[in-house]
C-alpha positions as CSV (number, residue, x, y, z in Angstrom):
1,M,157.1,113.4,109.7
2,S,154.8,110.5,108.5
3,N,153.7,109.8,105.2
4,E,150.3,110.3,106.0
5,E,151.0,113.7,108.1
6,V,153.0,114.8,105.1
7,K,150.3,114.0,102.6
8,E,147.7,116.0,105.0
9,I,149.9,119.0,104.7
10,L,150.3,118.9,100.7
11,V,146.6,118.1,100.1
12,A,145.7,121.0,102.4
13,M,148.1,123.4,100.4
14,E,146.8,122.2,97.1
15,S,143.2,122.7,98.2
16,A,143.8,126.0,99.5
17,A,145.7,127.0,96.2
18,L,142.9,125.4,94.2
19,R,140.0,127.0,96.0
20,R,141.9,130.7,94.9
21,W,142.3,129.4,91.2
22,G,138.6,128.7,91.3
23,D,138.0,132.4,92.0
24,G,140.3,133.5,89.4
25,D,143.4,133.9,91.6
26,P,146.5,131.9,90.4
27,S,148.5,133.2,93.1
28,G,148.0,130.4,95.5
29,F,150.0,128.4,93.6
30,I,152.7,131.0,93.3
31,E,153.0,131.3,96.9
32,I,153.4,127.7,97.3
33,C,156.2,127.2,94.4
34,A,159.9,127.5,94.9
35,A,161.9,130.0,92.7
36,D,163.2,126.8,90.5
37,V,160.1,125.3,89.6
38,V,159.6,123.6,86.5
39,Y,156.1,123.5,85.1
40,F,154.4,120.9,82.4
41,D,150.9,122.0,80.9
42,P,148.9,120.4,78.1
43,Y,148.7,123.9,76.5
44,L,152.2,124.4,76.1
45,E,154.5,122.6,73.3
46,K,157.3,123.2,76.1
47,R,158.0,123.4,80.0
48,I,158.0,126.2,82.0
49,D,161.3,126.9,83.8
50,G,161.4,129.1,87.2
51,L,158.8,130.8,89.2
52,E,159.3,134.3,87.3
53,A,158.4,132.5,84.3
54,L,155.3,130.7,85.7
55,I,154.0,134.2,87.1
56,Q,154.0,135.6,83.5
57,Y,152.3,132.4,82.2
58,Y,149.8,132.9,85.2
59,R,148.8,136.5,84.3
60,G,146.8,135.4,81.5
61,F,144.7,133.3,83.6
62,W,144.2,136.2,86.6
63,G,139.9,136.8,86.8
64,Q,139.6,134.2,83.8
65,V,139.5,130.7,85.3
66,R,136.1,130.0,87.4
67,F,134.4,126.9,88.6
68,D,132.0,126.2,91.4
69,R,133.6,123.5,93.3
70,F,136.3,120.7,92.7
71,E,137.6,117.5,94.0
72,L,141.0,116.0,94.6
73,L,140.5,112.3,94.2
74,D,142.4,109.3,95.8
75,P,145.6,111.6,96.5
76,C,148.5,109.6,97.2
77,A,152.0,110.9,98.9
78,Q,155.3,109.1,98.3
79,V,158.0,110.9,100.9
80,G,161.6,110.2,100.9
81,G,163.8,112.7,102.7
82,E,163.3,116.1,101.9
83,L,161.2,115.2,98.8
84,A,157.8,114.3,98.5
85,V,155.6,113.4,95.6
86,L,151.7,114.1,95.6
87,T,149.4,112.6,92.7
88,F,145.9,112.7,92.5
89,N,142.8,113.0,89.8
90,Y,141.6,116.5,90.1
91,A,137.6,117.2,89.0
92,S,136.5,120.6,88.8
93,Y,133.2,121.7,87.9
94,V,131.0,124.3,86.6
95,G,127.3,123.8,86.5
96,D,127.1,120.3,85.8
97,K,130.1,120.3,83.5
98,K,132.9,118.4,84.7
99,T,136.4,118.7,83.8
100,S,138.7,116.3,84.9
101,W,142.8,116.2,85.3
102,N,146.0,114.1,86.1
103,C,148.3,115.7,88.6
104,T,152.1,115.0,90.0
105,E,153.5,117.8,92.2
106,V,157.0,117.2,93.4
107,Y,157.6,119.1,96.7
108,C,160.6,119.9,98.4
109,W,161.3,120.6,102.0
110,R,163.0,124.2,102.2
111,E,163.5,126.6,104.9
112,D,160.1,128.1,104.3
113,G,158.2,124.6,104.5
114,W,157.1,122.5,101.5
115,R,157.3,124.1,98.0
116,I,156.6,122.8,94.8
117,I,159.7,122.3,92.2
118,Q,157.8,120.7,89.4
119,T,154.3,120.3,88.8
120,H,152.6,118.5,86.0
121,W,149.0,118.6,84.8
122,S,147.7,116.4,82.0
123,Y,144.0,115.5,80.6
124,T,142.5,112.4,82.4
125,R,141.2,111.7,79.0
126,H,142.1,113.4,75.7
127,P,139.5,116.4,75.2
128,A,138.6,115.2,71.8
129,I,137.0,112.0,73.7
130,V,133.1,112.6,74.2
131,G,132.6,111.9,77.6
132,N,135.5,113.7,79.2
């Protein structure tokens, strides 16, 4: 499978999960994560280890997160064997208000397909900076 084909698959998976996230349902990401996923988030002091811990964290978001639309900007997939790294800039919109993020997702090919084993979200610009 070519890098471009893998990128198309991973972007489709991310987009489907983000559509659900924007409707208050984070389970789209849970479904594409491996049991041994690790997760970094700017709201947390420490890494989350494992799918069960991530599910517990996401429980606080069910029904809470809403956005009107989103964009995955300039996605890049780097593929090596059974690993693929997907990086992109992300923008979500509620009305005219835009929120921007950086995202890195490390996927591993498993028996049930591509699964996220490492995810890292960070702000594109620190939220204290005006114009974010």
